[in-house]
C-alpha positions in Angstrom: -40.1 -40.1 2.3 -43.0 -40.5 4.8 -42.1 -37.2 6.5 -45.3 -35.6 5.2 -47.6 -38.6 5.7 -50.7 -38.0 7.9 -52.3 -41.0 9.5 -56.0 -40.3 10.2 -58.5 -42.5 12.1 -61.5 -43.8 10.2 -64.3 -41.3 10.5 -68.0 -41.9 9.8 -68.0 -39.6 6.8 -65.8 -37.4 4.7 -67.5 -34.3 6.1 -66.6 -35.3 9.7 -63.0 -36.0 8.7 -62.7 -32.6 7.0 -64.2 -30.8 9.9 -61.8 -32.4 12.4 -58.8 -31.8 10.1 -59.7 -28.1 9.5 -60.1 -27.7 13.3 -56.7 -29.2 14.0 -55.0 -27.0 11.4 -56.7 -23.9 12.5 -56.0 -24.4 16.2 -52.5 -25.8 16.0 -49.6 -24.6 18.1 -47.2 -22.4 16.1 -43.7 -23.5 17.1 -42.2 -20.1 16.0 -44.5 -18.0 18.2 -42.7 -18.9 21.4 
């Protein structure tokens, strides 16, 4: 299934993409925290 598919915009470099992705994962909202 495509349930776990992540669509990302085109970034200028792999480093920029990884930085943005890590930021999003680190600062995500935890749905279980209330």
